[in-house]
N, CA, C and O atoms as a GROMACS GRO file, in nm:
protein
  348
    1MET      N    1   2.041   0.316  -2.629
    1MET     CA    2   2.036   0.237  -2.749
    1MET      C    3   1.896   0.179  -2.767
    1MET      O    4   1.840   0.124  -2.672
    2ARG      N    5   1.840   0.190  -2.882
    2ARG     CA    6   1.704   0.143  -2.909
    2ARG      C    7   1.705  -0.005  -2.942
    2ARG      O    8   1.801  -0.056  -3.000
    3ASP      N    9   1.599  -0.073  -2.904
    3ASP     CA   10   1.582  -0.215  -2.931
    3ASP      C   11   1.524  -0.231  -3.072
    3ASP      O   12   1.414  -0.183  -3.098
    4PRO      N   13   1.597  -0.298  -3.164
    4PRO     CA   14   1.545  -0.313  -3.301
    4PRO      C   15   1.417  -0.395  -3.305
    4PRO      O   16   1.333  -0.374  -3.393
    5ASP      N   17   1.400  -0.488  -3.210
    5ASP     CA   18   1.278  -0.567  -3.206
    5ASP      C   19   1.158  -0.481  -3.171
    5ASP      O   20   1.047  -0.506  -3.219
    6ALA      N   21   1.178  -0.380  -3.087
    6ALA     CA   22   1.068  -0.292  -3.048
    6ALA      C   23   1.020  -0.212  -3.169
    6ALA      O   24   0.900  -0.192  -3.186
    7ASP      N   25   1.114  -0.166  -3.254
    7ASP     CA   26   1.076  -0.093  -3.373
    7ASP      C   27   1.001  -0.183  -3.470
    7ASP      O   28   0.905  -0.140  -3.534
    8ALA      N   29   1.043  -0.308  -3.481
    8ALA     CA   30   0.976  -0.400  -3.572
    8ALA      C   31   0.836  -0.431  -3.524
    8ALA      O   32   0.745  -0.450  -3.606
    9ASP      N   33   0.816  -0.436  -3.391
    9ASP     CA   34   0.684  -0.468  -3.337
    9ASP      C   35   0.585  -0.353  -3.354
    9ASP      O   36   0.465  -0.375  -3.362
   10ALA      N   37   0.637  -0.228  -3.360
   10ALA     CA   38   0.549  -0.112  -3.360
   10ALA      C   39   0.456  -0.111  -3.481
   10ALA      O   40   0.336  -0.085  -3.465
   11GLY      N   41   0.506  -0.138  -3.601
   11GLY     CA   42   0.422  -0.132  -3.718
   11GLY      C   43   0.388  -0.269  -3.773
   11GLY      O   44   0.337  -0.279  -3.884
   12SER      N   45   0.414  -0.372  -3.699
   12SER     CA   46   0.400  -0.508  -3.749
   12SER      C   47   0.268  -0.569  -3.706
   12SER      O   48   0.221  -0.545  -3.595
   13CYS      N   49   0.210  -0.648  -3.794
   13CYS     CA   50   0.091  -0.726  -3.760
   13CYS      C   51   0.126  -0.873  -3.772
   13CYS      O   52   0.058  -0.949  -3.840
   14MET      N   53   0.233  -0.912  -3.706
   14MET     CA   54   0.280  -1.048  -3.715
   14MET      C   55   0.320  -1.096  -3.576
   14MET      O   56   0.393  -1.027  -3.505
   15CYS      N   57   0.271  -1.214  -3.536
   15CYS     CA   58   0.313  -1.270  -3.408
   15CYS      C   59   0.461  -1.304  -3.414
   15CYS      O   60   0.516  -1.326  -3.522
   16LYS      N   61   0.524  -1.307  -3.298
   16LYS     CA   62   0.669  -1.324  -3.298
   16LYS      C   63   0.714  -1.412  -3.182
   16LYS      O   64   0.671  -1.392  -3.069
   17TYR      N   65   0.801  -1.509  -3.212
   17TYR     CA   66   0.873  -1.582  -3.109
   17TYR      C   67   1.000  -1.504  -3.080
   17TYR      O   68   1.072  -1.467  -3.173
   18VAL      N   69   1.030  -1.479  -2.953
   18VAL     CA   70   1.151  -1.408  -2.916
   18VAL      C   71   1.237  -1.501  -2.830
   18VAL      O   72   1.193  -1.550  -2.726
   19LYS      N   73   1.359  -1.523  -2.876
   19LYS     CA   74   1.454  -1.608  -2.805
   19LYS      C   75   1.542  -1.517  -2.718
   19LYS      O   76   1.612  -1.430  -2.769
   20HIS      N   77   1.537  -1.538  -2.587
   20HIS     CA   78   1.616  -1.459  -2.493
   20HIS      C   79   1.746  -1.534  -2.466
   20HIS      O   80   1.745  -1.644  -2.411
   21LEU      N   81   1.858  -1.474  -2.504
   21LEU     CA   82   1.989  -1.538  -2.496
   21LEU      C   83   2.078  -1.470  -2.394
   21LEU      O   84   2.070  -1.349  -2.372
   22ARG      N   85   2.164  -1.551  -2.331
   22ARG     CA   86   2.273  -1.497  -2.250
   22ARG      C   87   2.402  -1.530  -2.324
   22ARG      O   88   2.424  -1.644  -2.364
   23ILE      N   89   2.487  -1.429  -2.342
   23ILE     CA   90   2.612  -1.448  -2.413
   23ILE      C   91   2.726  -1.402  -2.321
   23ILE      O   92   2.730  -1.287  -2.277
   24CYS      N   93   2.818  -1.495  -2.293
   24CYS     CA   94   2.932  -1.463  -2.206
   24CYS      C   95   3.024  -1.366  -2.280
   24CYS      O   96   3.065  -1.393  -2.393
   25TYR      N   97   3.056  -1.256  -2.217
   25TYR     CA   98   3.142  -1.157  -2.283
   25TYR      C   99   3.289  -1.196  -2.281
   25TYR      O  100   3.371  -1.128  -2.342
   26VAL      N  101   3.325  -1.305  -2.211
   26VAL     CA  102   3.463  -1.352  -2.209
   26VAL      C  103   3.485  -1.459  -2.317
   26VAL      O  104   3.572  -1.443  -2.403
   27CYS      N  105   3.407  -1.568  -2.311
   27CYS     CA  106   3.428  -1.681  -2.403
   27CYS      C  107   3.326  -1.686  -2.518
   27CYS      O  108   3.337  -1.772  -2.605
   28GLN      N  109   3.228  -1.596  -2.519
   28GLN     CA  110   3.123  -1.589  -2.622
   28GLN      C  111   3.030  -1.710  -2.622
   28GLN      O  112   2.962  -1.733  -2.721
   29ASN      N  113   3.027  -1.787  -2.512
   29ASN     CA  114   2.934  -1.899  -2.501
   29ASN      C  115   2.792  -1.844  -2.497
   29ASN      O  116   2.765  -1.745  -2.428
   30GLU      N  117   2.702  -1.907  -2.570
   30GLU     CA  118   2.564  -1.859  -2.583
   30GLU      C  119   2.468  -1.963  -2.527
   30GLU      O  120   2.479  -2.081  -2.560
   31SER      N  121   2.375  -1.920  -2.442
   31SER     CA  122   2.275  -2.013  -2.390
   31SER      C  123   2.137  -1.948  -2.395
   31SER      O  124   2.122  -1.828  -2.370
   32THR      N  125   2.037  -2.029  -2.428
   32THR     CA  126   1.899  -1.982  -2.435
   32THR      C  127   1.837  -1.987  -2.298
   32THR      O  128   1.839  -2.092  -2.233
   33VAL      N  129   1.782  -1.876  -2.252
   33VAL     CA  130   1.720  -1.867  -2.121
   33VAL      C  131   1.570  -1.889  -2.130
   33VAL      O  132   1.511  -1.957  -2.046
   34LEU      N  133   1.509  -1.832  -2.233
   34LEU     CA  134   1.363  -1.833  -2.244
   34LEU      C  135   1.324  -1.809  -2.389
   34LEU      O  136   1.392  -1.736  -2.461
   35ILE      N  137   1.217  -1.868  -2.430
   35ILE     CA  138   1.157  -1.836  -2.559
   35ILE      C  139   1.016  -1.785  -2.530
   35ILE      O  140   0.932  -1.858  -2.476
   36SER      N  141   0.991  -1.659  -2.566
   36SER     CA  142   0.860  -1.599  -2.535
   36SER      C  143   0.782  -1.572  -2.663
   36SER      O  144   0.837  -1.573  -2.773
   37GLU      N  145   0.655  -1.549  -2.647
   37GLU     CA  146   0.565  -1.520  -2.758
   37GLU      C  147   0.514  -1.377  -2.746
   37GLU      O  148   0.468  -1.336  -2.640
   38ARG      N  149   0.521  -1.302  -2.856
   38ARG     CA  150   0.463  -1.168  -2.862
   38ARG      C  151   0.350  -1.172  -2.962
   38ARG      O  152   0.370  -1.200  -3.080
   39LEU      N  153   0.231  -1.144  -2.915
   39LEU     CA  154   0.113  -1.150  -3.001
   39LEU      C  155   0.091  -1.018  -3.073
   39LEU      O  156   0.109  -0.910  -3.015
   40CYS      N  157   0.051  -1.026  -3.198
   40CYS     CA  158   0.014  -0.906  -3.273
   40CYS      C  159  -0.129  -0.866  -3.233
   40CYS      O  160  -0.198  -0.947  -3.170
   41PRO      N  161  -0.175  -0.746  -3.266
   41PRO     CA  162  -0.310  -0.703  -3.226
   41PRO      C  163  -0.423  -0.798  -3.266
   41PRO      O  164  -0.510  -0.825  -3.184
   42PRO      N  165  -0.425  -0.850  -3.392
   42PRO     CA  166  -0.535  -0.943  -3.425
   42PRO      C  167  -0.531  -1.071  -3.340
   42PRO      O  168  -0.636  -1.124  -3.302
   43ALA      N  169  -0.412  -1.121  -3.312
   43ALA     CA  170  -0.399  -1.243  -3.231
   43ALA      C  171  -0.437  -1.215  -3.086
   43ALA      O  172  -0.492  -1.302  -3.018
   44LYS      N  173  -0.408  -1.094  -3.037
   44LYS     CA  174  -0.449  -1.057  -2.900
   44LYS      C  175  -0.601  -1.059  -2.889
   44LYS      O  176  -0.657  -1.105  -2.789
   45ARG      N  177  -0.667  -1.007  -2.992
   45ARG     CA  178  -0.813  -1.005  -2.990
   45ARG      C  179  -0.872  -1.146  -2.990
   45ARG      O  180  -0.971  -1.173  -2.922
   46SER      N  181  -0.811  -1.237  -3.067
   46SER     CA  182  -0.865  -1.374  -3.074
   46SER      C  183  -0.813  -1.460  -2.959
   46SER      O  184  -0.874  -1.561  -2.924
   47GLY      N  185  -0.698  -1.419  -2.901
   47GLY     CA  186  -0.640  -1.496  -2.791
   47GLY      C  187  -0.560  -1.617  -2.835
   47GLY      O  188  -0.523  -1.700  -2.752
   48VAL      N  189  -0.532  -1.628  -2.965
   48VAL     CA  190  -0.459  -1.743  -3.018
   48VAL      C  191  -0.332  -1.695  -3.088
   48VAL      O  192  -0.338  -1.618  -3.184
   49PHE      N  193  -0.216  -1.741  -3.040
   49PHE     CA  194  -0.088  -1.704  -3.100
   49PHE      C  195  -0.081  -1.754  -3.244
   49PHE      O  196  -0.110  -1.871  -3.270
   50GLY      N  197  -0.044  -1.667  -3.335
   50GLY     CA  198  -0.028  -1.704  -3.476
   50GLY      C  199  -0.158  -1.711  -3.554
   50GLY      O  200  -0.161  -1.766  -3.664
   51SER      N  201  -0.265  -1.657  -3.498
   51SER     CA  202  -0.395  -1.666  -3.567
   51SER      C  203  -0.412  -1.560  -3.675
   51SER      O  204  -0.511  -1.562  -3.748
   52CYS      N  205  -0.318  -1.468  -3.687
   52CYS     CA  206  -0.328  -1.365  -3.791
   52CYS      C  207  -0.287  -1.425  -3.926
   52CYS      O  208  -0.230  -1.534  -3.931
   53ASP      N  209  -0.316  -1.355  -4.032
   53ASP     CA  210  -0.287  -1.406  -4.167
   53ASP      C  211  -0.141  -1.388  -4.208
   53ASP      O  212  -0.097  -1.449  -4.305
   54ASP      N  213  -0.066  -1.306  -4.134
   54ASP     CA  214   0.071  -1.274  -4.175
   54ASP      C  215   0.174  -1.379  -4.134
   54ASP      O  216   0.288  -1.372  -4.181
   55GLY      N  217   0.140  -1.474  -4.049
   55GLY     CA  218   0.234  -1.577  -4.009
   55GLY      C  219   0.307  -1.543  -3.880
   55GLY      O  220   0.265  -1.455  -3.804
   56ILE      N  221   0.417  -1.613  -3.857
   56ILE     CA  222   0.493  -1.598  -3.733
   56ILE      C  223   0.637  -1.561  -3.766
   56ILE      O  224   0.699  -1.624  -3.852
   57ALA      N  225   0.689  -1.460  -3.699
   57ALA     CA  226   0.828  -1.416  -3.716
   57ALA      C  227   0.908  -1.461  -3.595
   57ALA      O  228   0.853  -1.516  -3.500
   58SER      N  229   1.038  -1.436  -3.598
   58SER     CA  230   1.122  -1.468  -3.483
   58SER      C  231   1.224  -1.357  -3.463
   58SER      O  232   1.256  -1.283  -3.556
   59GLY      N  233   1.274  -1.346  -3.342
   59GLY     CA  234   1.372  -1.244  -3.308
   59GLY      C  235   1.458  -1.290  -3.193
   59GLY      O  236   1.435  -1.397  -3.136
   60ARG      N  237   1.558  -1.210  -3.157
   60ARG     CA  238   1.649  -1.241  -3.048
   60ARG      C  239   1.662  -1.122  -2.955
   60ARG      O  240   1.657  -1.007  -2.997
   61ASN      N  241   1.678  -1.152  -2.828
   61ASN     CA  242   1.704  -1.052  -2.726
   61ASN      C  243   1.829  -1.100  -2.653
   61ASN      O  244   1.824  -1.201  -2.584
   62ARG      N  245   1.940  -1.028  -2.668
   62ARG     CA  246   2.068  -1.072  -2.612
   62ARG      C  247   2.104  -0.995  -2.486
   62ARG      O  248   2.084  -0.874  -2.477
   63THR      N  249   2.158  -1.069  -2.388
   63THR     CA  250   2.207  -1.010  -2.264
   63THR      C  251   2.348  -1.061  -2.240
   63THR      O  252   2.373  -1.181  -2.248
   64GLN      N  253   2.439  -0.968  -2.210
   64GLN     CA  254   2.576  -1.011  -2.181
   64GLN      C  255   2.590  -1.044  -2.034
   64GLN      O  256   2.530  -0.978  -1.949
   65TYR      N  257   2.669  -1.146  -2.005
   65TYR     CA  258   2.698  -1.186  -1.868
   65TYR      C  259   2.829  -1.262  -1.869
   65TYR      O  260   2.888  -1.282  -1.975
   66GLN      N  261   2.876  -1.304  -1.752
   66GLN     CA  262   2.997  -1.384  -1.742
   66GLN      C  263   2.957  -1.523  -1.693
   66GLN      O  264   2.901  -1.536  -1.584
   67CYS      N  265   2.985  -1.626  -1.774
   67CYS     CA  266   2.944  -1.761  -1.739
   67CYS      C  267   3.022  -1.812  -1.617
   67CYS      O  268   3.125  -1.757  -1.580
   68TRP      N  269   2.970  -1.919  -1.555
   68TRP     CA  270   3.031  -1.972  -1.433
   68TRP      C  271   3.173  -2.019  -1.456
   68TRP      O  272   3.259  -2.000  -1.370
   69GLN      N  273   3.201  -2.081  -1.570
   69GLN     CA  274   3.337  -2.129  -1.597
   69GLN      C  275   3.436  -2.013  -1.605
   69GLN      O  276   3.546  -2.021  -1.551
   70CYS      N  277   3.398  -1.905  -1.670
   70CYS     CA  278   3.486  -1.788  -1.680
   70CYS      C  279   3.502  -1.721  -1.544
   70CYS      O  280   3.611  -1.675  -1.511
   71LYS      N  281   3.395  -1.715  -1.463
   71LYS     CA  282   3.405  -1.659  -1.328
   71LYS      C  283   3.502  -1.741  -1.245
   71LYS      O  284   3.584  -1.686  -1.172
   72ASP      N  285   3.494  -1.874  -1.256
   72ASP     CA  286   3.582  -1.963  -1.183
   72ASP      C  287   3.727  -1.943  -1.226
   72ASP      O  288   3.817  -1.941  -1.142
   73ASN      N  289   3.750  -1.929  -1.357
   73ASN     CA  290   3.887  -1.906  -1.407
   73ASN      C  291   3.943  -1.775  -1.354
   73ASN      O  292   4.061  -1.769  -1.318
   74VAL      N  293   3.862  -1.670  -1.350
   74VAL     CA  294   3.907  -1.540  -1.298
   74VAL      C  295   3.943  -1.553  -1.150
   74VAL      O  296   4.043  -1.497  -1.105
   75MET      N  297   3.861  -1.626  -1.074
   75MET     CA  298   3.888  -1.646  -0.931
   75MET      C  299   4.020  -1.721  -0.911
   75MET      O  300   4.097  -1.686  -0.822
   76ARG      N  301   4.045  -1.824  -0.992
   76ARG     CA  302   4.170  -1.901  -0.980
   76ARG      C  303   4.290  -1.815  -1.013
   76ARG      O  304   4.392  -1.823  -0.944
   77ILE      N  305   4.280  -1.734  -1.117
   77ILE     CA  306   4.392  -1.648  -1.156
   77ILE      C  307   4.420  -1.546  -1.046
   77ILE      O  308   4.536  -1.524  -1.012
   78SER      N  309   4.317  -1.483  -0.993
   78SER     CA  310   4.339  -1.381  -0.890
   78SER      C  311   4.392  -1.444  -0.761
   78SER      O  312   4.474  -1.383  -0.691
   79GLN      N  313   4.348  -1.566  -0.728
   79GLN     CA  314   4.398  -1.635  -0.610
   79GLN      C  315   4.545  -1.672  -0.629
   79GLN      O  316   4.625  -1.657  -0.536
   80ALA      N  317   4.583  -1.718  -0.747
   80ALA     CA  318   4.722  -1.752  -0.776
   80ALA      C  319   4.809  -1.627  -0.770
   80ALA      O  320   4.922  -1.633  -0.721
   81ALA      N  321   4.760  -1.515  -0.819
   81ALA     CA  322   4.835  -1.390  -0.816
   81ALA      C  323   4.859  -1.344  -0.672
   81ALA      O  324   4.967  -1.295  -0.639
   82ARG      N  325   4.758  -1.360  -0.585
   82ARG     CA  326   4.776  -1.323  -0.444
   82ARG      C  327   4.881  -1.410  -0.378
   82ARG      O  328   4.961  -1.362  -0.299
   83GLU      N  329   4.880  -1.539  -0.410
   83GLU     CA  330   4.978  -1.632  -0.351
   83GLU      C  331   5.118  -1.598  -0.397
   83GLU      O  332   5.213  -1.610  -0.320
   84LEU      N  333   5.134  -1.555  -0.522
   84LEU     CA  334   5.266  -1.518  -0.574
   84LEU      C  335   5.318  -1.391  -0.509
   84LEU      O  336   5.438  -1.378  -0.484
   85THR      N  337   5.230  -1.296  -0.481
   85THR     CA  338   5.274  -1.170  -0.418
   85THR      C  339   5.310  -1.192  -0.272
   85THR      O  340   5.390  -1.115  -0.217
   86ARG      N  341   5.255  -1.294  -0.208
   86ARG     CA  342   5.289  -1.324  -0.068
   86ARG      C  343   5.427  -1.387  -0.058
   86ARG      O  344   5.496  -1.368   0.042
   87ALA      N  345   5.469  -1.462  -0.159
   87ALA     CA  346   5.596  -1.535  -0.153
   87ALA      C  347   5.715  -1.447  -0.168
   87ALA      O  348   5.828  -1.496  -0.165
   0.00000   0.00000   0.00000
C-alpha cells in the first residue's frame, strides 16, 4: 500500500507538519506520538522550516496498535476463561 503523504511530497514545494498517531484497533483510542517537520527543497537550502513562499501544510501518519487498557482487558478475559475451564 502506498503512502499518500509520500505522493504529496514528491511534487510539492511546501513544508509540512506530520502528526504521527497511534490508533488502538480495539477501542479506536487515538494518541499523538510525535509531530515532525518535513522541509521542502527551498526550505532545505535555507535551513529554515516554512521559509518557502507556498506556506505550511499538515498531514497524518497512522499506526495501529493495541492500547494498554485493551491489552489488560484481553488478559483478564483469558485468565477468567482459564479459571472457568479448570472448574
